[in-house]
N, C-alpha and C positions, 0 to 999 in steps of 0.2 A: 641491428635489426632493420629490416626493410618493411615499410608500410604494406599492409595486407589488402590486396585489391578486392573491392566489392563489385564495382563496375569500372570500366575505363575512366580514369581520372578521379575516381572516388575510392578512398582507402580507409581502413581501420588503423588508428594509431593510439588506441586506448591501452589500459593496464588491467591485467587480471590479478585480483587479490585472492590468492588461494588460501591464505591463512586467517583472514579476518573472520571472527566469530560473533561479533556484536556490533550493531550499527546504532549510532546515536546513544550509546551506553544504555540501550533499551531493547532493540530488535535483534533476536537471534539470527545468525547466519550459518546454518548447518552446512551449507555447501559453498561458503565464501561468496564473492561477488566480483563484479568488474566495473570499471569506470570507463565508459566508452567515449572515445573522441574520434573525429573523422576529418580527413584532409580531402578537400575538393579542389582540384586543379583545373581551372578553365583555360581557354586559349589566351586570355588576357590577364586574369587575376586569379589569386589563390586564397581560399578561405579555410580556416580551421573551425570545425564545429565542436564546441565545448572543449574543456580540458579535463584533467583528472585530479583526484585527491592529492593534496600537497605531498603526502609521504611517499607517493609513487611518481613524483614529477620526473625523476630520472628516466623512467620508461618512456614517457611521452617525448622528452627531449632527445632520447636516443633514436626514436623513430624519425624525428625531424632533423637529425644531424646533417643530412644532405639537402635539406630544403632551404634555399637561399632567401626566399622572401615569402612572407604571409601578409596579405593586404587587409584581410578582415578576420576577426574572430566572431563567430556567431555564438552568442551567449544565451542559451535557452532558459537558464535557471540559475539563481544565485547561490544555492546551497553549496558548501565548500567541497563536497565530493565531486562537483562538476566545475567549480570555479577556482579551486585552491591553487592551481598551477598558473593561473592567468597572469599574475605579476611577473613570473619568470618568462612567460611567453612574450610579454610586452617588453621585457628587458632585452630579450634576444632579437625581437622584431619590432624595433621602435616605430616603424612606419605603420604598423597595424592599427586599425580602428576596430572598436568593439561594438557590434550591432546588437541591440537589445530593445526591449519594450520601454516605453516611457516610465512605467512603474518600476522596472528593474534598475533604472539608473541610480535612484536613491539607495536601493538595497545594496548594489555593488559598491557604491561609495562608502556606505557604512561598514560593510564586511571586509573590504580589501584596501580602502584608503588609496585608490588610484587617482591619477590626475583626471579631472572632469573632462578635459579636452579629448581624452582618449575615446569617449563614448559617442556613439551615433544612435539616436533612437529611431526605431522603424515602426510604421503603422501596420495595422492588421490588413493583410492582402498586398502590402507593398512588395516589390520585387527588387532583387539585386542581381545585376549582370556580371558574370565572370568571363564574358566573351561567348563561348559556345555552351555555357551552362547558366541557367537562370534559377536563382533561389527565391522562392516565394515564402513570405513570413505569415504564419497563422497564429494569432494571439490565442492563448488557451489559459486565461487567468484562473487561478485556484485549482490547477491540476499540477501540483498540489500546493503551490505557493501563489501569491497574487500576481507575480510578475512573469509567470511561465509563458513560453510560446513554443510552437513547433516550427519546423522549416521543411520545405519541399523542393527537391530538384525537379523542375518540370520536365526536362529532357530525359531523365533517367527513371522517373517514377519512384524516387526514394523519399520516404517521409521520415524525418527525424523527430522523435516525439518526447525528448527529455525523459522524465521519469515515467510518463504514461506508457503502459503496455510492457513495462520492464519486468525483470525477474532477477533475484539474487542467486546467481550461479557462477562459479568459477569454472570456466571451460575454455580450452583452446580451439573449440569448434566455433567458427565464426557464425554459422547459421544453425538454426534449430535442427538437431539430428534426431532426437527422441521426443516427440510431442507429448507423450505421457509424463515424462520427467519435467519438461518445461511447463506443462499445464499446472502441475501442483505448485511449482515454484512461483509461477506468475499469479496463481490464486492467492498464495501466501502474501506475495508482494502487494497485490490489490487490497487484500484484507487489512494489512498493516498500515498501508500508506494512502491508498486511493479511496477506500470505502467511505470515509467521511465526506468526500466530495462527489458522491455518486450523481447527485442532481446536476452538478456542473459538468461532469463527464458526459452526461447525456447530450447537453447542448454542444459540447465541443466535438463529439462524434458526428453530429449532424453537419458540422462545419467542414469535415473532411470526406463526407460520403460521396461527393461528386468528383473527388480527385482520382486519377488513374494511378493506383498504388501497386508497384511491383515488389517493393521491399519496405518493411517497417523496421526502422533502426532506433531502438530505445537507448537510453544512456546506461542501462544495466542489463546484463545477460546477453544471450545470443540474439541475432537478427532473424527476422521472419521473412523467408522467401515465399511463404504462403500466408499473406497477410490476413486472409479470412479466418485462419485458425485462431489468432488472438482477438480479432474483431468480434467473432462470434462468441468467444468466451466472455468478453466484456459485456456483450449484449445480455447474456444469461445473468451475469452477476449484477448488472445494473438494473435491468428491466424485469426479470422474471419474478413472479410471486414467491414468497418463502415456501419451503418444503415442510413436509410432515415430520418435523424434527424438533427436539427439545434439547437445549444446551443447559447443563447444570454445572456451573462453577461453584465449588464448595470447599469447606474446610471443616474438620471435626477434631476437637481437642480431646475428648474422652469417650468418643464412640456414639454418643446420642444422635448427633446430626448425621453421622454416617449411616446409622440404622434407618433414619428417615429417608435419606437419599436412596438407599438400597430398596426400600419398600416402594417409593415412588417410581424408581426405575423399573422394578418388576411389574408394577401395575400398568405403566405406559407400554412396556414390551408386550404384555398380554393383549393390548389394544392395537398393536401394530404401529406404534409410534417409535420412530428412531430416537434413541437417546445418546447424547455425547457428554461424558463426564470429564470434568477437569478438576483434579485435586490441587488446590492452591497452596499446599504446603511448600515451604521453601525448597527450591531446587528440583521440584517434581514437574511442574507444569511448563510447557513450552508455549509462551504467549502467542507465538506465531500460529500454532495449531489451534489455539482458542480463537484467534482472530479469524482463521479460515472457517471454523465451524459457524461463526456468527454471520458469515455471508449468506447462508441459506436458511438459517433456523427461523421458525415461526414463533417459538416461545423460549424464553429464558427463565429458569427457576434458580434463584440464588440460595445456596444452603450455608447457613452460618450459625455457630454458637454465639452467645452473648459475652462480650468482654467489656466490663465497666459500663453496662447498659447499652452498648452499641455493638455493631458487627465486629467480627475479628478484623484486625488491621489488614491482613492479606485479602480478605473479602472486600474491604473498602477499596483497596488498590485495584482489585479485579473489576469492581463496579465502576471505578473511575475510568479504566481502560475501555470498558463496554460503552460508556457514555461518550468518550472521545471518538470511538470508531463509528458511532451512529449507524448500527445495522438496521435493516428494514424489518426488525422484529415487530410482531403484532400483539404479543401477550407477555406479561411479566408476573412473577410471583416470588415469594420468599418462604423458605421453610427453615426450621432450626429449633434449637433448644435454649433454655435459659435457666438460671438458678433462682434468683429472688425477684427479678424484674427485667424488662427489656424495652429499649426504644429502637431496636435493630431495624425494624421495617421502616420507620420514619426516616432514619438516617440514610438507609439505602435508597429510598425514594428521592431524598434530597441530592443524592449523588448521580441521579439519572435524568437531569432536566432535558437532555437532548432526545430522550425516548418518550417525551410527553404524550405522543399520539398512541402509544401502546396501551392496551387495556390492562389494568391491574386486576389479577385474579386473587381471590381471598387467600391470604397467607395462612400457613399452618405452623404454629409455634407451640411447643410443649414445654412444660416445666419438668426439667430433669430428663430421665430416660423415658422415651415414648411408651405410653400405655396402648392397650388394644384400641381404645377409642381414637387415639391420635393416629394410629396406623390406618384405621378405617377412613379417617378424614383425608389422609394422603391418597387413598384409593378414590375418594370422591374428587380430589383435585385432578387426578389422572383422568377420570371420566370427563370432567369439565374441559380439560385441555383437548381430549380426543374429540368431543362434540364441537368445540370451537374450531378446531382444524377442519372438521368435516363440513361445518356450515360455510366455511370460507373456501372450500374446494382444495384444501392442502393435502387431503388424504388420497 
């Protein structure tokens, strides 16, 4: 295989993983993914930007079979899908030095057990000359690990952004061909991986706003020849107020909670509020779709039966994910049924400390199958949600 040219002297040498369907034993990959790596040949020096997941190291090495020398490896991020092949690269190119942030050095030593003398730490804004190409380093901590950085080829206007702006798509199209398809995949990627760090992303987007960017090259998915497409999408996801939407993750054991969810959904629909339901029963929900819905929602209502005085374990897992993803939700509530007693609301509140700024709306719990007065209370909850959205300008 021959490296795929992006611009003169800059090539794609990554690996397309068509068959992978789960990331980190957690994140669904309905469309596979890629591990992007890039070769930059200057007039004097050559740099490799990132590597690939270890199980696809053969692809990267095949791309590099005719490359006699690599002087530098630019390591944006320590996670193994980007660094896994680094030991093999250093074995093949013993002269190469690994350029990374000071914070990354310890992480790489822990994960890969490489000789410390292989590492060269670079400061924010520092540049590296390859002769006729100059690489500028841009520290981007906590996007999404503490050691992350971007790099920028000044002469070519190419910004390499590690995980930021990425998408999990397996495609042999080097650049974005269908923006609609990539938008959804990039939003899923943002929701699952980047949303917990939205505040940090704001700061790092400001750091790159004065760069002349012709191409954005993330470490997953196709590259962006129209950078404004993905930059504008991130501005919406990070900065915009929530929408007039309610996300309801729920589970129902014997139909009581489902009846309550259905009544609340109908009442919200009558009031023009968009509802997104997610049945948390085993094998039904796509957690990526749930994460995407959380990007925009103003309100989350968790529906659960009571199991041994607490929420159903699947609901507890769902609440744990919501807490980890830190959406910009403004209102929270709980609905559900119980048999003889329940502490479900208290347990769920305890699972959501990262959403502490969200207002808790009065929960609706019923003993057994909901009665007419319970259903009317759900109507009242729908009205409260509608009025809260209206007051905040979400409608």
